[in-house]
BANUKOL-223679 format. One record per residue (C-alpha): y, z, x; residue number from 1. Coordinates in steps of 0.02 Angstrom, whole numbers, plus 50000, padded with zeros to 5 digits. Example, Ala and Ser with C-alpha at 12.3 -4.5 7.8 and 13.67 -1.06 7.14 Angstrom:
BEGIN
Y,Z,X,resi
49775,50390,50615,1
49947,50357,50684,2
END
This chain:
BEGIN
Y,Z,X,resi
56128,54158,53690,1
56030,54318,53657,2
55971,54422,53802,3
55792,54482,53829,4
55752,54638,53929,5
55574,54678,53979,6
55467,54815,54054,7
55295,54770,54119,8
55175,54916,54147,9
55003,54925,54224,10
54915,54799,54333,11
54960,54628,54402,12
54850,54549,54268,13
54968,54623,54139,14
55117,54560,54239,15
55059,54380,54217,16
55054,54405,54029,17
55234,54467,54040,18
55284,54317,54144,19
55212,54190,54022,20
55297,54277,53875,21
55462,54270,53970,22
55431,54086,54005,23
55405,54050,53820,24
55565,54142,53774,25
55664,54057,53912,26
55609,53889,53840,27
55686,53947,53676,28
55853,53963,53768,29
55851,54151,53781,30
55927,54235,53932,31
55826,54361,54032,32
55915,54518,54092,33
55862,54664,54202,34
55987,54778,54114,35
55902,54851,53960,36
56069,54918,53899,37
56131,54739,53887,38
55974,54669,53802,39
55973,54613,53621,40
55783,54615,53621,41
55674,54729,53727,42
55490,54692,53763,43
55376,54828,53830,44
55208,54761,53892,45
55094,54913,53893,46
54941,54978,53984,47
54802,55090,53916,48
54681,55095,54064,49
54683,55285,54085,50
54770,55432,54001,51
54916,55432,54123,52
54945,55247,54088,53
54947,55280,53900,54
55071,55421,53922,55
55183,55310,54028,56
55173,55172,53897,57
55221,55287,53753,58
55364,55365,53852,59
55429,55194,53901,60
55427,55136,53719,61
55525,55290,53667,62
55650,55264,53808,63
55672,55081,53759,64
55698,55132,53578,65
55848,55237,53631,66
55940,55076,53674,67
55947,55041,53488,68
56070,55187,53484,69
56154,55177,53653,70
56143,54991,53695,71
56141,54820,53610,72
55956,54820,53567,73
55915,54768,53389,74
55731,54720,53411,75
55595,54816,53504,76
55433,54722,53534,77
55279,54809,53604,78
55138,54705,53678,79
54979,54725,53780,80
54833,54844,53790,81
54909,54995,53702,82
54957,54884,53555,83
54781,54814,53547,84
54697,54984,53550,85
54817,55086,53442,86
54904,54965,53325,87
54884,55074,53169,88
54948,55229,53256,89
55096,55139,53335,90
55149,55057,53172,91
55137,55223,53080,92
55213,55341,53207,93
55345,55231,53288,94
55456,55150,53156,95
55572,55096,53297,96
55446,54959,53342,97
55489,54792,53259,98
55337,54692,53319,99
55167,54724,53397,100
55068,54593,53493,101
54891,54620,53557,102
54818,54556,53719,103
54766,54391,53642,104
54933,54356,53558,105
55054,54331,53703,106
55075,54149,53648,107
55148,54209,53482,108
55295,54302,53559,109
55425,54181,53486,110
55343,54192,53316,111
55356,54382,53326,112
55542,54367,53365,113
55568,54252,53215,114
55474,54367,53097,115
55568,54521,53159,116
55733,54429,53141,117
55694,54411,52956,118
55681,54599,52940,119
55490,54606,52935,120
55374,54699,53054,121
55261,54577,53145,122
55085,54627,53199,123
54980,54494,53285,124
54808,54543,53350,125
54713,54383,53392,126
54548,54371,53484,127
54562,54357,53673,128
54484,54184,53675,129
54615,54087,53772,130
54712,54101,53933,131
54872,54029,53999,132
54848,53869,54100,133
54941,53752,54216,134
55043,53686,54069,135
55102,53857,54009,136
55283,53903,54041,137
55296,54052,54156,138
55443,54145,54227,139
55385,54225,54389,140
55455,54397,54427,141
55375,54414,54599,142
55465,54359,54759,143
55480,54170,54780,144
55349,54165,54918,145
55211,54260,54824,146
55124,54239,54656,147
54977,54305,54559,148
54855,54183,54479,149
54739,54245,54342,150
54578,54145,54343,151
54486,54236,54204,152
54512,54363,54066,153
54396,54495,53996,154
54238,54573,54067,155
54052,54576,54028,156
54006,54727,54136,157
54015,54863,54004,158
54048,55009,54121,159
54033,55169,54020,160
54204,55236,54073,161
54307,55079,54043,162
54405,55029,53888,163
54454,54857,53956,164
54316,54755,53869,165
54373,54830,53703,166
54553,54775,53728,167
54529,54618,53835,168
54367,54547,53766,169
54220,54466,53854,170
54232,54358,54009,171
54332,54199,53980,172
54360,54091,54135,173
54483,53952,54164,174
54415,53783,54225,175
54424,53757,54413,176
54538,53606,54391,177
54664,53709,54291,178
54679,53841,54425,179
54692,53712,54564,180
54832,53621,54474,181
54928,53783,54447,182
54915,53829,54631,183
54976,53655,54679,184
55128,53682,54569,185
55160,53853,54646,186
55144,53784,54823,187
55266,53644,54781,188
55386,53781,54722,189
55379,53868,54891,190
55243,53998,54859,191
55150,54041,55020,192
55041,54186,54961,193
54920,54162,54815,194
54842,54322,54746,195
54687,54282,54644,196
54650,54407,54505,197
54535,54437,54357,198
54450,54590,54283,199
54296,54544,54386,200
54341,54403,54504,201
54168,54372,54576,202
54103,54339,54399,203
54228,54197,54379,204
54144,54046,54300,205
53981,54131,54250,206
54025,54098,54067,207
54057,53915,54107,208
53918,53871,54229,209
53795,54016,54229,210
53845,54058,54407,211
53999,54112,54500,212
54120,53969,54528,213
54230,54069,54646,214
54165,53981,54804,215
54193,53811,54721,216
54370,53861,54676,217
54410,53926,54850,218
54350,53768,54934,219
54478,53672,54830,220
54621,53796,54853,221
54612,53797,55043,222
54650,53610,55041,223
54821,53635,54960,224
54968,53605,55076,225
55097,53744,55083,226
54978,53886,55041,227
54963,54003,55190,228
54871,54154,55118,229
54742,54165,54979,230
54701,54344,54936,231
54558,54399,54824,232
54562,54555,54715,233
54429,54645,54612,234
54273,54576,54697,235
54129,54661,54608,236
53966,54668,54707,237
53855,54581,54576,238
53906,54404,54621,239
53965,54436,54798,240
53855,54306,54881,241
53829,54263,55063,242
53916,54098,55022,243
54073,54192,54968,244
54067,54308,55117,245
54054,54162,55238,246
54202,54075,55157,247
54310,54230,55175,248
54260,54248,55358,249
54276,54064,55407,250
54422,53994,55307,251
54586,54026,55395,252
54689,54026,55234,253
54581,54156,55147,254
54641,54329,55198,255
54501,54431,55279,256
54526,54560,55143,257
54385,54622,55032,258
54434,54726,54881,259
54277,54804,54807,260
54296,54921,54656,261
54136,55020,54693,262
54181,55178,54592,263
54041,55285,54666,264
53887,55282,54778,265
53770,55413,54703,266
53632,55321,54612,267
53628,55448,54470,268
53816,55431,54442,269
53809,55241,54452,270
53674,55244,54318,271
53781,55353,54203,272
53927,55237,54236,273
53816,55091,54181,274
53858,54998,54340,275
53761,54839,54371,276
53736,54876,54556,277
53624,55011,54625,278
53660,55121,54775,279
53542,55010,54876,280
53634,54852,54821,281
53801,54926,54874,282
53739,54989,55042,283
53658,54822,55081,284
53819,54730,55041,285
53921,54848,55149,286
53802,54818,55295,287
53827,54631,55277,288
54015,54647,55267,289
54022,54761,55419,290
53907,54646,55519,291
54056,54535,55561,292
54122,54658,55689,293
54245,54728,55562,294
54338,54563,55555,295
54352,54599,55369,296
54471,54730,55301,297
54379,54832,55170,298
54463,54914,55022,299
54385,55006,54875,300
54421,55120,54729,301
54321,55272,54675,302
54315,55389,54526,303
54292,55576,54553,304
54248,55700,54417,305
54143,55580,54313,306
54046,55675,54176,307
53902,55771,54253,308
53956,55739,54434,309
53878,55880,54534,310
53940,55947,54700,311
53793,55859,54782,312
53839,55692,54703,313
54020,55714,54754,314
53967,55754,54932,315
53865,55593,54933,316
54026,55500,54894,317
54124,55593,55029,318
53990,55555,55159,319
53986,55371,55107,320
54175,55352,55124,321
54176,55441,55292,322
54032,55340,55366,323
54084,55170,55296,324
54261,55183,55362,325
54353,55084,55229,326
54524,55028,55286,327
54602,55082,55121,328
54538,55178,54971,329
54611,55216,54801,330
54546,55371,54710,331
54559,55406,54524,332
54514,55564,54432,333
54401,55522,54284,334
54498,55494,54123,335
54407,55528,53959,336
54450,55370,53863,337
54427,55366,53675,338
54304,55232,53622,339
54202,55232,53783,340
54023,55291,53806,341
54072,55411,53945,342
54196,55501,53833,343
54049,55560,53727,344
53943,55619,53873,345
53901,55801,53905,346
53958,55882,54065,347
54143,55840,54060,348
54222,55905,54220,349
54372,56025,54212,350
54538,55950,54267,351
54562,56073,54409,352
54393,56024,54483,353
54438,55839,54469,354
54601,55871,54562,355
54513,55968,54699,356
54390,55826,54724,357
54529,55698,54722,358
54624,55785,54862,359
54465,55817,54962,360
54415,55633,54959,361
54592,55573,54996,362
54601,55690,55146,363
54443,55612,55216,364
54510,55438,55189,365
54680,55476,55266,366
54595,55517,55432,367
54489,55360,55421,368
54638,55250,55379,369
54739,55319,55524,370
54595,55287,55643,371
54571,55110,55577,372
54757,55072,55590,373
54765,55140,55768,374
54625,55020,55812,375
54743,54879,55763,376
54863,54925,55903,377
54881,54780,56023,378
54812,54651,55901,379
54913,54499,55843,380
54939,54456,55660,381
55042,54348,55543,382
55182,54450,55467,383
55264,54407,55300,384
55444,54470,55293,385
55484,54547,55123,386
55650,54637,55152,387
55779,54681,55284,388
55846,54856,55314,389
55998,54895,55420,390
56040,55070,55476,391
56151,55126,55618,392
56172,54947,55675,393
55984,54922,55691,394
55904,54781,55590,395
55725,54813,55535,396
55610,54699,55435,397
55485,54768,55310,398
55335,54668,55255,399
55148,54646,55266,400
55018,54571,55380,401
54873,54471,55309,402
54764,54625,55280,403
54895,54717,55177,404
54901,54672,54992,405
55061,54684,54890,406
55093,54848,54798,407
54926,54933,54835,408
54922,54946,55025,409
55037,55007,55162,410
55179,54911,55245,411
55220,54846,55418,412
55390,54881,55498,413
55459,54756,55624,414
55586,54836,55740,415
55653,54679,55825,416
55711,54586,55670,417
55871,54497,55720,418
55803,54322,55689,419
55697,54340,55532,420
55734,54326,55346,421
55637,54373,55188,422
55499,54246,55158,423
55475,54205,55343,424
55300,54215,55416,425
55300,54258,55601,426
55176,54316,55733,427
55184,54501,55778,428
55091,54626,55886,429
55047,54795,55812,430
55117,54933,55923,431
55083,55087,55816,432
54961,55127,55676,433
54983,55272,55556,434
54882,55331,55405,435
54965,55207,55288,436
55091,55099,55382,437
55105,54998,55542,438
55244,54964,55667,439
55252,54793,55750,440
55351,54687,55873,441
55380,54500,55881,442
55262,54404,55993,443
END
């Protein structure tokens, strides 16, 4: 039995592609190993979202190629966004690569192995016109209690800074029934936390029904026994309706967690970004979300140093973040991506200015996050245990409460952890709030 080693880079959407490829290979009686030195075949699923992601992808490919010399590796397969965007360059400049698969070709992973086994270089770049479904084999790499579910692929927004539509295609949504059946299968397998993802989750179903089907989907998912948390990522403002907001507020299983990739607030910058929502649209939505007495946890991401961003426009963003009091914020410095409209714009900002603005905005948010977390002190939450740490005879549990998403947010530390195990969900009281993390005690 040959062994497959894999490295999955980038976002959770990419991780699902990795998991379905692993599932296909497992069905072909191949063994999956975490030790790349012991792998006969290595798969690197790449990301190309920003320049740093591309650099990481290239470096990872080169590192994996070394196992052809120092390990057992005889085939190196590169998949994902970098393959889709730079197939000619990769084939020409990296002879170590035995097969390339684009973002729409994950289902041909076994075919790529067969072709490469015959001594030929495989290169499959199909249109992104299909998604995995409830019948697709998938080998989950996340903890047994948590899973990501991709409900759509591609994006129709056309933001001027983003390469994703070029490598992932236009919006392609799964039918509601397909997603519901997958979640039922996951719940039957012991999954308690369902993380719903897409490039633009609120646009889910617009290509199928001319309107967002996200509320329809959620009403079906909350009925599924065994599911405790349903978390929504990448909720763009355009289709964030009152109906959706009310569901998030009222349904106990839907985490009160709103992840809005707003990117900026200055109207002039939003226009250059080709964002669908105006400053007025965004501010009106934020007022609605905050009208629930801050029952909802608000998270967003912003880009600083976009071409032409003036000091005044940047200050608008700083003031907006300070006054809105997001619970968590991610900040990116603008990355000039080849093939995007923004890359050709005048007024490119120097890297040192981008870095200054990044640190300035993060400093503002750190104070806000600490204040928001301190306001949680004394409140009671459901705590999902993820790991146990023991030091000096003291047993501590590390995990998340319902308003902390996996990988992107802070953690909660439970001091009195003698009776809990990973995967348990228990009631805790927050006793201390810091800028990023929380400390809790059992109720």
